[in-house]
N, CA and C atoms as an extended XYZ file, in Angstrom:
189
Properties=species:S:1:pos:R:3:atomname:S:1:resname:S:1:resid:I:1 pbc="F F F"
N       115.378       99.761       77.942 N   UNK     1
C       113.982       99.479       78.189 CA  UNK     1
C       113.403       98.746       76.971 C   UNK     1
N       112.506       97.835       77.247 N   UNK     2
C       111.893       97.034       76.194 CA  UNK     2
C       110.789       97.837       75.511 C   UNK     2
N       110.880       97.950       74.195 N   UNK     3
C       109.856       98.659       73.439 CA  UNK     3
C       109.179       97.677       72.495 C   UNK     3
N       107.853       97.648       72.575 N   UNK     4
C       107.072       96.755       71.719 CA  UNK     4
C       106.260       97.629       70.772 C   UNK     4
N       106.349       97.342       69.469 N   UNK     5
C       105.600       98.134       68.503 CA  UNK     5
C       105.025       97.227       67.431 C   UNK     5
N       104.180       97.782       66.592 N   UNK     6
C       103.601       97.035       65.486 CA  UNK     6
C       102.618       95.980       65.956 C   UNK     6
N       102.669       94.836       65.299 N   UNK     7
C       101.747       93.746       65.605 CA  UNK     7
C       101.956       93.219       67.022 C   UNK     7
N       103.206       93.153       67.479 N   UNK     8
C       103.499       92.714       68.846 CA  UNK     8
C       102.861       93.625       69.873 C   UNK     8
N       102.897       94.923       69.622 N   UNK     9
C       102.269       95.884       70.528 CA  UNK     9
C       100.769       95.729       70.566 C   UNK     9
N       100.171       95.463       69.419 N   UNK    10
C        98.723       95.265       69.351 CA  UNK    10
C        98.306       94.002       70.098 C   UNK    10
N        99.087       92.939       69.945 N   UNK    11
C        98.799       91.690       70.654 CA  UNK    11
C        98.956       91.901       72.162 C   UNK    11
N       100.012       92.597       72.575 N   UNK    12
C       100.221       92.873       73.997 CA  UNK    12
C        99.082       93.718       74.559 C   UNK    12
N        98.610       94.701       73.808 N   UNK    13
C        97.486       95.515       74.246 CA  UNK    13
C        96.239       94.662       74.450 C   UNK    13
N        95.954       93.768       73.506 N   UNK    14
C        94.787       92.892       73.628 CA  UNK    14
C        94.920       91.974       74.846 C   UNK    14
N        96.110       91.431       75.083 N   UNK    15
C        96.325       90.559       76.239 CA  UNK    15
C        96.178       91.326       77.549 C   UNK    15
N        96.679       92.564       77.587 N   UNK    16
C        96.546       93.374       78.792 CA  UNK    16
C        95.086       93.722       79.069 C   UNK    16
N        94.325       94.031       78.026 N   UNK    17
C        92.897       94.316       78.206 CA  UNK    17
C        92.185       93.076       78.734 C   UNK    17
N        92.521       91.909       78.177 N   UNK    18
C        91.930       90.651       78.651 CA  UNK    18
C        92.281       90.415       80.122 C   UNK    18
N        93.521       90.690       80.505 N   UNK    19
C        93.949       90.515       81.892 CA  UNK    19
C        93.178       91.439       82.822 C   UNK    19
N        93.007       92.695       82.429 N   UNK    20
C        92.308       93.660       83.279 CA  UNK    20
C        90.843       93.277       83.425 C   UNK    20
N        90.206       92.847       82.351 N   UNK    21
C        88.811       92.402       82.436 CA  UNK    21
C        88.699       91.190       83.358 C   UNK    21
N        89.644       90.263       83.267 N   UNK    22
C        89.645       89.085       84.133 CA  UNK    22
C        89.888       89.464       85.591 C   UNK    22
N        90.767       90.419       85.815 N   UNK    23
C        91.040       90.877       87.182 CA  UNK    23
C        89.784       91.490       87.780 C   UNK    23
N        89.108       92.342       87.030 N   UNK    24
C        87.904       93.001       87.535 CA  UNK    24
C        86.806       91.985       87.819 C   UNK    24
N        86.724       90.923       87.018 N   UNK    25
C        85.708       89.900       87.216 CA  UNK    25
C        86.065       88.855       88.252 C   UNK    25
N        87.258       88.962       88.839 N   UNK    26
C        87.688       87.959       89.813 CA  UNK    26
C        87.021       88.195       91.167 C   UNK    26
N        87.189       87.242       92.050 N   UNK    27
C        86.614       87.337       93.385 CA  UNK    27
C        87.537       87.998       94.386 C   UNK    27
N        88.622       88.593       93.938 N   UNK    28
C        89.583       89.234       94.838 CA  UNK    28
C        88.990       90.502       95.438 C   UNK    28
N        89.600       90.963       96.523 N   UNK    29
C        89.151       92.202       97.157 CA  UNK    29
C        89.437       93.386       96.232 C   UNK    29
N        88.769       94.488       96.495 N   UNK    30
C        88.921       95.679       95.654 CA  UNK    30
C        90.362       96.179       95.657 C   UNK    30
N        91.006       96.164       96.803 N   UNK    31
C        92.389       96.621       96.891 CA  UNK    31
C        93.326       95.773       96.048 C   UNK    31
N        93.144       94.454       96.091 N   UNK    32
C        93.988       93.558       95.292 CA  UNK    32
C        93.725       93.757       93.804 C   UNK    32
N        92.462       93.987       93.437 N   UNK    33
C        92.140       94.235       92.029 CA  UNK    33
C        92.853       95.482       91.533 C   UNK    33
N        92.827       96.540       92.350 N   UNK    34
C        93.484       97.797       91.969 CA  UNK    34
C        94.986       97.582       91.809 C   UNK    34
N        95.597       96.869       92.747 N   UNK    35
C        97.041       96.621       92.658 CA  UNK    35
C        97.394       95.809       91.421 C   UNK    35
N        96.621       94.766       91.117 N   UNK    36
C        96.896       93.953       89.925 CA  UNK    36
C        96.723       94.790       88.656 C   UNK    36
N        95.665       95.598       88.602 N   UNK    37
C        95.443       96.441       87.418 CA  UNK    37
C        96.591       97.430       87.228 C   UNK    37
N        97.040       98.037       88.321 N   UNK    38
C        98.170       98.971       88.227 CA  UNK    38
C        99.426       98.262       87.737 C   UNK    38
N        99.674       97.046       88.237 N   UNK    39
C       100.849       96.296       87.798 CA  UNK    39
C       100.794       96.029       86.294 C   UNK    39
N        99.636       95.612       85.804 N   UNK    40
C        99.495       95.321       84.372 CA  UNK    40
C        99.603       96.597       83.538 C   UNK    40
N        99.097       97.709       84.051 N   UNK    41
C        99.160       98.961       83.296 CA  UNK    41
C       100.564       99.578       83.298 C   UNK    41
N       101.257       99.503       84.437 N   UNK    42
C       102.572      100.133       84.533 CA  UNK    42
C       103.648       99.295       83.843 C   UNK    42
N       103.563       97.979       83.994 N   UNK    43
C       104.534       97.066       83.370 CA  UNK    43
C       103.772       96.087       82.476 C   UNK    43
N       103.396       96.497       81.274 N   UNK    44
C       102.495       95.689       80.456 CA  UNK    44
C       102.941       94.251       80.221 C   UNK    44
N       104.155       94.019       79.773 N   UNK    45
C       104.596       92.656       79.458 CA  UNK    45
C       104.883       91.862       80.728 C   UNK    45
N       105.713       92.417       81.593 N   UNK    46
C       106.079       91.719       82.825 CA  UNK    46
C       104.860       91.570       83.734 C   UNK    46
N       104.038       92.618       83.831 N   UNK    47
C       102.828       92.553       84.653 CA  UNK    47
C       101.868       91.485       84.167 C   UNK    47
N       101.729       91.356       82.844 N   UNK    48
C       100.849       90.327       82.286 CA  UNK    48
C       101.368       88.934       82.627 C   UNK    48
N       102.668       88.734       82.488 N   UNK    49
C       103.247       87.419       82.786 CA  UNK    49
C       103.080       87.075       84.268 C   UNK    49
N       103.333       88.039       85.148 N   UNK    50
C       103.158       87.803       86.583 CA  UNK    50
C       101.697       87.496       86.888 C   UNK    50
N       100.774       88.262       86.285 N   UNK    51
C        99.353       88.003       86.502 CA  UNK    51
C        98.973       86.619       85.995 C   UNK    51
N        99.501       86.225       84.853 N   UNK    52
C        99.185       84.921       84.277 CA  UNK    52
C        99.603       83.792       85.212 C   UNK    52
N       100.724       83.968       85.896 N   UNK    53
C       101.237       82.936       86.795 CA  UNK    53
C       100.572       82.999       88.170 C   UNK    53
N       100.425       84.187       88.738 N   UNK    54
C       100.036       84.299       90.148 CA  UNK    54
C        98.803       85.151       90.407 C   UNK    54
N        98.158       85.655       89.382 N   UNK    55
C        97.058       86.582       89.577 CA  UNK    55
C        95.769       85.933       90.031 C   UNK    55
N        94.813       86.773       90.446 N   UNK    56
C        93.516       86.261       90.870 CA  UNK    56
C        92.756       85.654       89.695 C   UNK    56
N        92.045       84.605       89.948 N   UNK    57
C        91.273       83.928       88.907 CA  UNK    57
C        89.853       84.460       88.880 C   UNK    57
N        89.206       84.325       87.749 N   UNK    58
C        87.818       84.779       87.619 CA  UNK    58
C        86.897       83.914       88.463 C   UNK    58
N        85.702       84.404       88.690 N   UNK    59
C        84.738       83.692       89.513 CA  UNK    59
C        84.127       82.474       88.831 C   UNK    59
N        84.405       82.290       87.548 N   UNK    60
C        83.855       81.160       86.796 CA  UNK    60
C        84.550       79.861       87.175 C   UNK    60
N        83.775       78.799       87.271 N   UNK    61
C        84.352       77.482       87.560 CA  UNK    61
C        84.898       76.888       86.271 C   UNK    61
N        86.053       76.247       86.387 N   UNK    62
C        86.629       75.583       85.216 CA  UNK    62
C        86.486       74.078       85.395 C   UNK    62
N        86.189       73.415       84.295 N   UNK    63
C        85.993       71.962       84.344 CA  UNK    63
C        87.085       71.278       83.558 C   UNK    63
């Protein structure tokens, strides 16, 4: 199993918190938000990468 500690763990924690805040602020349904949050919490590194590639986007428009 992959173990992240020290500075890498702190960076991963910050990225996971950012992902969860973005998921909650997205326009996805409540059920999808819960599933994405669980994925990021249960599998922090892999869940973050999957969310980064395929996760729901925030409601903000990007230019």
